C-alpha positions in Angstrom: 0.0 0.0 0.0 1.4 3.4 -0.9 2.1 6.2 1.7 -0.6 8.3 0.1 -3.2 5.5 0.5 -2.3 5.1 4.1 -2.7 8.8 4.7 -6.1 8.7 3.0 -7.3 5.9 5.3 -6.0 7.7 8.3 -7.9 10.9 7.4 -11.0 8.9 6.7 -10.9 7.2 10.1 -10.4 10.6 11.8 -13.5 12.0 10.1 -15.6 9.4 11.9 -14.1 9.6 15.3 -16.4 11.2 18.0 -15.7 14.9 18.5 -15.1 14.1 22.2 -12.0 12.1 21.2 -10.2 15.2 20.1 -10.8 16.9 23.5 -8.1 14.8 25.0 -5.4 15.6 22.4 -2.2 15.7 24.4 -0.8 18.5 22.2 -3.2 21.0 23.7 -3.4 19.9 27.4 -0.2 21.6 28.4 -1.2 24.8 26.6 -4.6 24.7 28.3 -3.1 24.3 31.8 -0.6 27.1 31.1 -3.4 29.3 29.9 -5.2 28.8 33.2 -2.1 29.4 35.3 -0.6 32.3 33.4 -3.6 34.2 32.0 -6.4 33.5 34.5 -5.1 32.6 38.0 -2.3 35.2 38.0 -4.8 37.9 37.1 -7.0 37.2 40.1 -9.6 34.6 39.2 -10.0 32.4 42.3 -13.3 30.4 41.8 -12.1 26.8 41.9 -15.0 25.6 39.8 -14.4 28.2 37.1 -10.7 27.4 37.0 -11.4 23.6 36.7 -13.9 24.3 33.9 -11.3 26.3 32.0 -8.8 23.4 32.5 -11.3 20.9 31.1 -13.1 22.5 28.2 -11.1 22.1 24.9 -11.0 25.6 23.6 -9.1 24.5 20.5 -12.3 22.7 19.3 -14.3 25.9 19.4 -12.1 27.8 16.9 -11.4 27.1 13.2 -8.6 24.7 12.2 -6.4 27.6 11.0 -6.5 29.2 14.5 -6.1 26.0 16.5 -2.5 26.8 17.3 -3.6 30.2 18.8 -6.6 28.7 20.8 -4.9 29.2 24.2 -3.4 32.6 23.5 -4.5 35.6 25.5 -6.6 37.1 22.7 -10.0 36.8 21.0 -10.2 34.9 17.7 -12.5 35.1 14.7 -15.1 32.4 14.3 -16.7 33.6 11.1 -19.7 35.7 10.3 -17.9 38.8 11.7 -18.0 37.3 15.2 -15.3 36.3 17.7 -14.6 34.0 20.6 -13.7 36.1 23.7 -10.2 35.9 25.2 -9.9 33.2 27.9 -9.6 35.7 30.8 -12.8 37.5 29.9 -14.7 34.2 29.7 -13.4 33.3 33.2 -14.0 36.7 34.7 -17.6 36.9 33.4 -18.3 33.4 34.7 -16.8 34.0 38.1 -18.7 37.3 38.6 -22.0 35.4 38.4 -21.0 33.4 41.5 -22.4 30.1 40.2 -22.9 27.2 42.6 -23.8 24.5 40.0 -27.6 24.5 40.2 -28.5 27.8 38.5 -30.6 28.2 35.4 -28.6 30.5 33.1 -29.5 32.4 30.0 -26.7 33.2 27.5 -27.2 35.8 24.8 -24.8 35.2 21.9 -23.8 31.5 21.7 -21.1 32.2 19.1 -18.6 29.3 19.1 -20.3 27.6 22.0 -17.2 28.0 24.3 -18.8 30.1 26.9 -21.8 27.8 27.0 -19.5 24.9 27.6 -17.9 26.6 30.5 -21.3 27.4 31.9 -22.3 23.7 31.5 -19.4 22.9 33.9 -20.2 25.6 36.4 -24.0 26.0 36.4 -27.1 23.8 36.1 -29.1 24.3 32.9 -27.9 26.6 30.2 -30.2 28.2 27.6 -28.3 29.9 24.9 -29.5 32.1 22.0 -27.7 32.7 18.7 -29.1 34.9 16.0 -26.8 33.7 13.2 -28.0 30.3 11.9 -24.5 29.2 10.7 -23.0 29.8 14.1 -26.0 28.1 15.8 -25.5 25.0 13.7 -21.8 24.8 14.4 -22.2 25.4 18.1 -25.1 23.0 18.6 -23.1 20.2 16.9 -20.0 20.8 18.9 -21.8 21.1 22.2 -23.7 17.9 21.5 -20.7 16.0 20.2 -18.7 17.0 23.3 -21.4 15.8 25.7 -22.7 19.1 27.0 -26.3 17.8 27.3 -27.5 20.5 29.7 -27.0 23.3 27.1 -30.1 24.1 25.0 -29.5 26.4 22.0 -32.0 28.1 19.7 -31.9 30.7 16.8 -33.6 33.9 17.8 -33.2 37.6 18.6 -31.4 37.6 22.0 -32.7 41.1 22.9 -36.0 39.5 23.8 -34.5 36.6 25.8 -36.2 33.3 26.2 -39.6 34.0 27.9 -40.8 30.4 27.7 -37.9 29.3 30.0 -37.8 32.3 32.3 -37.1 33.3 35.0 -33.4 32.8 35.1 -31.0 32.8 38.1 -28.3 34.3 35.9 -28.0 36.0 32.5 -24.8 36.5 30.6 -24.6 38.6 27.5 -21.5 38.1 25.3 -22.1 40.9 22.8 -22.4 44.7 23.4 -25.8 46.3 23.6 -26.5 50.0 23.5 -28.5 49.6 26.7 -29.6 46.9 29.0 -32.6 45.2 27.3 -35.8 45.5 29.4 -36.9 41.9 28.5 -33.8 40.5 30.0 -34.3 42.5 33.2 -37.9 41.1 33.3 -36.7 37.6 32.9 -34.1 37.8 35.7 -35.3 36.1 38.8 -35.4 38.1 42.1 -32.1 37.7 43.7 -30.5 37.0 40.3 -27.6 38.6 38.5 -26.8 39.6 34.9 -23.4 40.6 33.3 -23.6 42.5 30.1 -21.3 44.8 28.0 -23.0 48.1 27.3 -21.8 50.7 24.8 -21.4 51.7 21.2 -20.4 49.1 18.5 -16.7 48.8 17.7 -15.8 51.1 20.6 -14.7 50.5 24.2 -17.7 49.4 26.2 -18.3 48.9 29.9 -19.0 45.6 31.4 -22.0 46.0 33.7 -23.1 43.8 36.6 -26.9 43.9 37.1 -28.5 42.7 40.4 -32.2 42.3 41.0 -33.2 42.2 44.7 -36.0 40.2 46.2 -38.4 43.1 45.8 -37.5 43.4 42.1 -35.3 46.6 42.4 -32.4 46.8 40.1 -28.9 47.9 40.9 -26.0 48.2 38.5 -22.2 48.4 38.9 -19.6 49.1 36.3 -16.9 46.4 36.3 -14.3 47.1 33.6 -13.8 48.5 30.1 -14.2 45.8 27.4 -14.6 45.4 23.7 -17.2 43.1 22.3 -18.8 42.6 18.9 -22.3 44.3 18.8 -25.5 42.6 19.6 -27.0 41.6 16.3 -30.8 42.2 15.9 -33.3 40.6 13.5 -34.4 43.0 10.8 
């Protein structure tokens, strides 16, 4: 058998391997552990469950093949359709700020690559994620399912309006910048719940905002840090 034939057989076999098999690729484990230590722990993230989730979720499977070598770098990466996967530190920070205990029902606005949803699947209870771009929805749904994140439910819709049929939510995380905090999301936040959302103008520096709703339904907000996210896409 020729070398070319052997290579073709190997490629064919790889195409039929379960996606989860690639999550344990030894080439990326060391990079992932270094990412957590150098980019996340050293910058102040302390939540043990968040750190463990970041160690476990294979970020290289949520980026395109061309960017796989950069998957664990301290930077966002393009995922197509004008969207990006956030840098690892921001994912960890936004997850930690929600103070998840593992039982919460979480709404995510902006599924994107599915990476943030996978981290939430490791740190919360049920995760409901909305993506407005069908192509990204299809990719993320297949990846999340193939990697065994069964507690993540994804749909195509306008995230501005949330997911009323599944409300209320203990936590809401918005991974795209809105010009203001959408009232439907505030309404769907359970009393005692929290939301983290970047607010500001598209393609400019925005402010990451923490929203808290008390038991009486009163809202308090707090500015956390300057960030830069892709804009919240709306249905026309």
